[in-house]
C-alpha positions in Angstrom: 0.1 -0.1 0.0 1.5 3.4 -0.9 0.9 6.5 0.8 -1.7 7.8 -1.7 -3.6 4.8 -1.2 -3.7 5.2 2.5 -4.7 9.0 2.2 -7.4 7.7 -0.2 -8.4 4.9 2.1 -8.4 7.2 5.5 -11.1 9.7 4.5 -9.3 12.3 2.6 -10.5 10.6 -0.4 -14.3 9.7 -0.4 -16.2 6.6 -1.3 -16.1 3.0 -0.6 -12.9 1.9 1.0 -11.5 -1.4 0.0 -7.6 -2.3 1.1 -7.0 -5.4 -0.8 -3.1 -4.6 -1.2 -3.0 -5.6 2.6 -4.7 -9.0 2.7 -8.3 -10.2 3.3 -11.0 -8.6 5.5 -11.1 -10.2 8.8 -13.5 -9.7 12.1 -11.7 -7.8 14.8 -11.7 -10.5 17.1 -9.2 -12.2 14.9 -6.6 -9.2 15.1 -5.3 -10.8 18.7 -4.8 -14.4 17.4 -1.4 -15.8 16.7 0.0 -18.9 14.8 1.6 -21.3 16.7 5.2 -21.2 17.2 5.9 -25.1 17.0 3.8 -25.1 13.4 6.1 -22.4 12.3 9.3 -24.3 13.3 8.1 -27.5 11.5 7.1 -25.3 8.3 10.6 -23.6 8.3 12.5 -26.8 8.7 10.4 -28.3 5.9 11.5 -25.6 3.5 15.1 -25.6 4.5 15.0 -29.4 3.9 13.9 -29.0 0.7 16.0 -26.2 -0.5 19.1 -28.0 0.4 17.9 -31.2 -0.8 17.9 -29.4 -4.3 21.1 -27.6 -4.0 20.9 -24.3 -2.2 24.0 -23.7 0.0 21.7 -21.4 1.9 18.1 -21.0 2.8 16.0 -18.6 5.1 12.4 -18.6 5.4 9.9 -16.1 6.7 6.5 -16.9 7.8 4.5 -13.7 8.7 1.1 -12.8 9.8 0.3 -9.1 9.1 -2.6 -7.6 10.8 -3.9 -3.8 10.2 -6.9 -1.9 11.3 -8.0 1.6 10.3 -10.6 3.4 12.2 -11.7 6.5 10.1 -14.1 9.4 11.1 -14.9 12.8 9.5 -16.5 15.4 11.6 -19.5 13.1 13.3 -19.5 10.2 11.1 -17.6 7.1 11.3 -16.5 6.4 7.5 -15.1 2.9 7.9 -13.7 0.7 10.0 -11.4 -2.0 8.2 -9.5 -5.0 9.7 -7.2 -6.9 7.3 -4.8 -9.8 7.7 -2.1 -11.4 5.2 -0.5 -14.7 6.0 2.1 -16.9 4.2 5.6 -17.7 3.7 8.5 -16.3 1.8 11.5 -18.4 1.3 14.9 -17.2 0.0 17.9 -19.4 -1.3 21.3 -19.1 -2.6 22.1 -21.7 -5.5 25.0 -21.6 -7.6 26.1 -18.4 -6.0 22.8 -16.6 -6.8 19.6 -15.7 -5.0 16.4 -17.0 -5.7 13.1 -16.3 -4.0 9.7 -17.9 -3.9 6.5 -17.2 -1.6 3.3 -19.1 -0.8 -0.1 -18.2 0.8 -0.6 -21.9 1.6 1.1 -23.0 4.8 0.9 -26.7 4.3 3.9 -28.8 4.4 3.6 -29.9 0.9 3.1 -26.3 -0.6 6.0 -24.8 1.8 8.1 -27.7 0.3 7.1 -26.9 -3.3 8.1 -23.1 -2.8 11.4 -23.7 -1.4 12.4 -26.0 -4.4 10.8 -23.4 -6.9 13.0 -20.8 -5.0 16.2 -23.0 -5.8 15.0 -23.3 -9.4 14.9 -19.6 -9.9 18.2 -19.3 -8.2 19.8 -21.6 -10.8 18.1 -20.0 -13.5 19.6 -16.8 -12.2 22.9 -18.0 -12.1 23.3 -18.1 -15.9 23.4 -14.5 -15.8 25.4 -13.8 -12.8 29.1 -12.7 -13.1 29.9 -12.4 -9.5 28.5 -14.8 -6.8 26.8 -13.6 -3.7 29.2 -12.6 -0.8 27.1 -13.3 2.3 28.7 -11.6 5.6 28.8 -14.2 8.3 25.9 -14.1 10.8 26.0 -16.6 13.8 22.9 -18.8 14.3 21.0 -17.6 17.4 18.6 -20.6 18.2 15.3 -20.3 19.0 14.9 -16.7 20.8 11.9 -14.2 20.6 11.2 -10.7 20.7 8.3 -8.1 21.1 7.7 -4.5 21.2 7.4 -3.6 24.7 3.7 -2.6 25.1 1.6 -1.9 27.8 -1.8 -2.2 26.2 -2.3 -4.1 22.6 -4.2 -1.8 20.4 -6.0 -4.4 18.5 -7.6 -5.7 21.7 -9.2 -2.4 22.5 -12.7 -2.3 21.8 -13.5 -0.3 18.3 -16.3 1.4 20.2 -13.6 2.9 22.3 -11.8 3.9 19.5 -14.7 5.5 17.9 -15.6 7.5 20.8 -12.4 9.0 21.2 -12.1 10.1 17.7 -15.6 11.4 17.6 -14.7 13.2 20.6 -11.4 14.6 19.3 -13.8 16.0 16.0 -16.4 17.3 18.2 -13.6 19.4 20.1 -12.0 20.4 16.9 -15.2 21.8 15.4 -16.3 23.5 18.7 -12.8 25.3 18.7 -13.2 26.7 15.2 -12.9 23.8 12.5 -15.1 23.6 9.5 -13.8 20.0 8.9 -11.8 17.7 10.5 -10.6 14.0 9.8 -9.2 11.8 12.4 -8.1 8.3 12.3 -6.5 5.5 14.0 -4.2 3.4 12.1 -2.8 0.2 13.8 -0.4 -2.6 13.0 0.9 -5.7 14.1 3.3 -7.9 12.5 4.1 -11.5 13.7 6.9 -12.2 11.9 8.9 -15.8 12.4 12.5 -16.2 10.7 14.7 -19.3 10.3 17.8 -20.1 8.2 20.3 -22.6 7.9 22.7 -20.7 9.8 20.7 -22.1 12.9 18.4 -19.1 13.7 14.7 -19.5 14.8 13.4 -16.0 15.8 9.6 -15.4 16.7 9.1 -11.3 16.8 5.8 -9.7 17.7 6.0 -5.9 16.5 3.3 -3.3 17.1 2.7 0.5 15.8 0.0 2.7 15.8 -0.7 5.8 14.5 -3.4 8.6 15.1 -3.1 11.1 12.5 -5.7 14.0 11.9 -6.4 17.1 9.8 -8.1 20.2 10.6 -9.4 23.0 8.2 -10.7 26.1 8.6 -12.4 28.3 5.9 -13.1 32.0 5.7 -16.3 31.9 4.1 -16.3 35.5 2.7 -13.1 35.0 0.7 -13.5 31.3 0.1 -9.7 30.9 1.4 -8.9 27.9 3.4 -6.0 26.7 5.6 -5.3 23.3 7.2 -3.3 22.3 10.0 -2.1 18.7 10.5 -2.2 16.8 13.8 1.5 16.7 15.4 1.3 13.2 16.5 4.3 10.8 15.7 3.7 7.2 14.4 5.3 5.0 17.2 6.6 1.7 17.8 4.0 1.3 20.9 0.7 0.1 21.8 -2.7 1.9 22.8 -1.1 3.2 25.8 0.3 6.1 23.2 -3.0 7.8 23.3 -3.1 7.8 27.2 -2.0 11.4 27.4 0.6 12.2 30.1 1.6 15.8 31.3 5.0 14.5 31.9 5.3 13.5 28.2 4.5 17.1 26.8 6.9 19.9 26.0 5.8 23.7 26.0 6.9 24.9 22.8 7.5 28.9 21.7 4.5 30.0 20.1 2.2 28.2 22.3 2.8 24.7 20.7 2.6 21.5 22.6 5.0 18.9 21.8 4.7 15.5 22.4 6.9 12.5 23.3 5.9 9.0 24.7 2.3 9.7 24.6 -0.1 12.0 22.7 -3.1 14.2 23.7 -5.2 13.8 20.4 -7.9 16.0 21.9 -6.0 18.7 23.1 -3.8 18.8 19.7 -7.2 18.9 17.7 -8.2 21.9 19.7 -5.0 23.6 19.0 -5.1 22.7 15.2 -8.4 24.2 15.0 -7.1 27.5 16.5 -4.0 27.5 14.5 -6.0 27.0 11.2 -8.0 29.9 12.0 -4.7 31.8 13.0 -3.3 30.8 9.6 -6.2 32.7 7.6 -5.3 36.0 9.1 -1.3 35.3 8.8 0.9 37.5 6.9 2.6 36.2 3.8 6.3 35.8 4.2 8.8 38.0 2.4 11.5 36.1 0.7 15.0 36.1 1.6 18.0 34.6 3.8 16.9 33.7 7.3 18.1 31.8 10.3 16.0 28.7 10.4 14.8 27.3 13.9 13.3 23.6 12.9 11.2 21.6 15.4 11.8 17.8 15.5 8.1 17.5 14.1 9.6 19.4 11.0 13.3 18.2 10.7 12.6 14.6 10.8 11.4 14.8 7.2 14.5 16.9 6.0 16.4 14.1 7.7 14.9 11.4 5.8 15.3 13.0 2.5 18.7 14.5 2.6 20.6 11.9 5.0 18.5 8.8 5.1 18.0 8.1 1.6 21.5 9.1 0.3 23.2 6.9 2.9 21.4 3.8 1.9 24.6 1.9 0.1 22.7 0.3 -2.7 21.5 4.2 -4.0 25.0 5.1 -3.3 26.3 2.2 -5.6 23.5 3.0 -8.2 22.0 -0.5 -7.8 18.5 1.2 -6.6 17.1 4.5 -8.0 13.4 3.9 -7.4 11.3 6.3 -5.8 14.4 8.4 -4.3 16.8 7.9 -6.8 20.7 7.5 -6.3 22.8 9.4 -4.1 25.6 12.4 -4.5 27.4 10.8 -1.1 29.5 8.5 -3.3 31.9 6.1 -2.1 34.9 8.5 -3.0 33.7 10.8 -0.4 33.5 8.3 2.2 37.1 6.9 1.5 38.5 10.4 1.9 37.6 10.1 5.5 37.1 13.9 5.5 33.9 14.8 3.6 32.1 17.5 5.4 28.7 16.7 5.2 27.4 19.0 8.0 29.3 21.3 10.6 30.8 19.8 13.8 27.7 20.0 15.7 26.2 17.4 13.4 26.2 13.8 14.4 23.6 11.5 12.8 23.0 7.8 13.5 21.3 4.8 12.3 19.6 3.0 15.0 17.3 -0.1 14.7 16.8 -0.5 18.5 15.8 2.7 19.6 12.8 2.2 22.2 9.1 3.5 20.7 10.8 4.0 17.1 8.9 2.4 14.1 12.0 0.5 13.2 12.8 -1.0 16.6 13.1 -4.6 16.1 15.4 -7.3 18.0 16.5 -8.7 14.3 16.2 -7.8 10.9 14.8 -9.9 8.1 18.1 -11.6 7.4 18.2 -12.7 11.1 20.9 -10.0 11.9 20.7 -8.7 15.5 20.0 -5.1 15.2 22.3 -2.3 16.5 23.1 1.5 16.4 25.9 2.9 14.2 27.1 6.4 13.1 26.5 7.7 9.6 27.9 11.4 10.3 30.3 12.1 13.0 31.2 15.5 14.1 29.9 16.5 10.5 32.0 13.9 8.5 30.8 11.1 6.5 31.9 7.8 8.4 29.6 4.9 7.2 26.6 3.8 5.1 23.3 1.5 5.9 24.6 -2.1 4.3 23.2 -5.7 4.7 24.6 -9.0 4.5 25.3 -9.2 0.7 26.7 -5.5 0.7 28.9 -5.5 3.9 31.9 -6.8 1.9 31.9 -3.7 -0.3 32.5 -1.5 2.8 35.2 -3.9 4.5 32.5 -4.8 7.1 32.9 -8.3 8.5 29.1 -8.1 9.5 25.9 -6.8 8.3 24.2 -3.7 9.9 21.0 -5.4 10.3 18.9 -3.2 8.2 17.2 -5.8 5.8 13.7 -5.8 5.7 10.7 -7.0 3.5 7.0 -5.4 3.9 5.4 -8.8 3.4 6.1 -12.3 3.3 5.4 -12.1 -0.1 8.2 -9.7 -1.0 11.8 -10.2 -1.2 13.8 -8.8 1.7 16.3 -6.1 0.7 18.4 -3.0 2.4 16.0 -0.7 3.9 16.5 2.7 5.7 17.1 2.4 9.5 16.1 5.0 11.7 18.4 7.5 11.0 18.2 10.6 13.8 20.2 13.8 14.6 22.1 13.4 18.0 21.0 15.8 20.5 23.2 18.9 21.3 25.6 18.1 24.2 25.2 21.5 26.0 22.1 22.4 27.8 19.8 24.4 25.5 16.0 24.7 25.0 14.3 26.0 22.1 13.0 29.0 23.9 17.0 29.5 24.7 17.6 28.8 21.0 15.3 31.6 19.7 16.6 34.1 22.1 19.9 34.2 20.0 18.1 34.6 16.7 18.0 38.0 15.0 16.0 37.5 12.0 14.6 33.8 11.6 11.6 31.8 11.2 10.7 29.0 13.4 9.0 26.1 11.8 6.9 23.2 13.2 5.2 20.1 11.3 5.9 18.8 8.2 4.7 19.7 4.6 5.1 19.3 0.9 8.8 18.7 -0.3 10.5 18.0 -3.3 14.1 16.8 -4.0 16.4 15.9 -7.0 17.2 12.3 -7.9 20.6 12.4 -6.2 19.3 14.3 -2.8 21.5 17.2 -3.4 18.6 20.1 -4.1 15.5 20.2 -2.2 12.9 22.3 -1.0 10.9 22.0 2.2 7.4 23.3 3.7 5.8 22.8 7.2 2.7 23.3 9.2 3.2 26.4 11.2 5.7 29.3 10.8 6.4 32.1 13.1 8.6 34.9 12.4 11.6 35.8 14.9 12.9 39.1 15.3 15.6 40.1 17.8 15.4 36.7 19.8 11.6 36.9 19.9 8.6 35.5 18.3 6.6 38.1 16.7 3.5 36.5 14.6 2.5 33.6 12.8 3.3 33.9 9.1 2.4 31.6 6.1 3.5 30.4 2.6 6.8 29.5 3.7 9.4 27.1 2.1 13.1 26.9 2.1 15.6 25.6 -0.1 18.7 23.6 0.4 21.8 22.0 -1.2 22.1 19.3 1.4 25.7 19.6 2.4 25.7 23.3 2.6 22.5 23.0 4.6 24.2 20.5 7.1 27.0 22.7 7.4 24.9 25.8 8.2 23.7 23.7 11.4 24.8 26.2 14.4 23.0 24.7 17.4 20.9 21.7 18.5 19.0 21.6 21.6 19.6 19.0 24.4 18.5 15.8 25.1 15.3 17.1 27.0 14.0 18.2 23.4 14.6 15.2 21.8 11.5 13.5 19.9 10.5 11.0 17.4 8.6 11.3 14.1 8.5 9.4 11.1 6.4 7.6 8.3 4.8 4.3 7.4 5.1 5.0 4.0 9.0 5.0 2.8 8.6 3.8 -0.7 11.6 1.9 -2.3 12.2 -1.1 -5.0 10.6 -2.5 -7.9 7.9 -3.8 -7.3 7.3 -1.2 -4.9 7.6 -2.0 -1.0 7.1 0.4 2.0 8.5 0.4 5.4 7.9 2.2 8.5 10.8 4.4 9.6 11.4 7.0 12.6 13.8 10.1 12.5 14.6 11.8 16.2 16.3 14.9 16.8 15.7 18.0 19.0 15.1 21.5 17.9 18.2 22.8 15.8 19.2 25.8 14.1 20.4 26.5 10.6 21.9 29.8 9.6 21.5 31.9 6.1 19.0 29.7 4.7 17.0 31.0 1.5 13.3 31.0 2.1 10.5 31.6 -0.5 7.3 32.6 -0.7 5.1 29.4 -2.1 2.1 31.9 -2.8 4.3 34.1 -5.4 6.1 30.8 -6.4 2.4 29.3 -7.5 1.7 32.8 -9.3 
């Protein structure tokens, strides 16, 4: 399912809703059931025995049960409730030094063995065109282990009525606060993933994610002008407890905005969105020029994703992958020089598959590699990329970095972006303190539209809320703001980063890559950061 399909399904597009890309419709009660681990192990052994018997030198097996629930509302109506399930097995092998893959939705022993033999036949056919055999970095078998997202309340077990009551209450509060239209959604995911390989691993994982997006629209009926403000929630790797609002998880931000960490007050944010959408109708249009930008984590995550996350994927760097996001300007010669200044010395950006509450947090990736954290940019210098088992030798690594992923049992796993985040500043600094030092700037909150070139070098980013800063103070809300960057120049313009107390995650369920296309869920964390002398344009004038 692509992002445009989610938007259509989520009520921003109207009409009957169907989500065939994510499996068959099921009753809500089935969302809390699981496959027997013993059955999964027997099927995995069946596949590996069949694959080796037909000549495979390596085999891994992924048995997946992928569950989704959408609860979709608009104003005082429930537009839809959708529960989906997709279950099956994907089998990947190496034979004659070449990859082969096959999948089946039939979990009988005969069907699994047949798929394994088919994967071997495909590998042997592919080997006739192969010039260099697969070099697979060693990964020790871990035996029988399990890992689960540390949740307090399984969102799938929460009654639909409770979810509907929450959303309709949020909508009513937004309408009372001045909204003309409001959409609110709960999107819940449970991935039950079993991995086994001829390396000796049998890994059972239970992964949970949740997202509560909303969008509020205010209209000036006299002029017909309208403005929207999207919610400031982050999609997270948590259970329903994320929506149990806690005061200690709120951050008071400049401009009267509230930031959220490990819980989200959806009603509070909806009321604020309604009021701010009304303010946007009256806000002055920005005057283009060079400004110091103060970027909130709800905004900066997308800039990190596009200008650092994608260009440090090794397959893009090598030109093996160009779908959706192009290749990369951050070529191997820059890394080999050991002195390419990707950013200022304030900038350390790390990849991470273990960070608690992040979308990408798992115990093991889809190659059975134990996940980890590693630096991509250290004190401004490009020091590493994101690589998986058959890429590790290119960087001289002895092991994979654990960032292999497939979005379904029926999709072959390949290199996907880890959580990529900007490290917090080392010195004590709050967003309010940072703004005090800005003479002429703009404070940006929330993500908006963007564009970027095919090597991730030239880009433009919008946002949700914009506030003018003059002589260390926020003066007023402004509108029609977007800034233009060249990636290394932008990150070298980073002059300050707030401390750990301001660090927050955000991210996306819909990072697209590959052909056929796949999506993955990925988080990006940061504290508020300042960038000096960035070119700002007026989007209203740009549109004519």
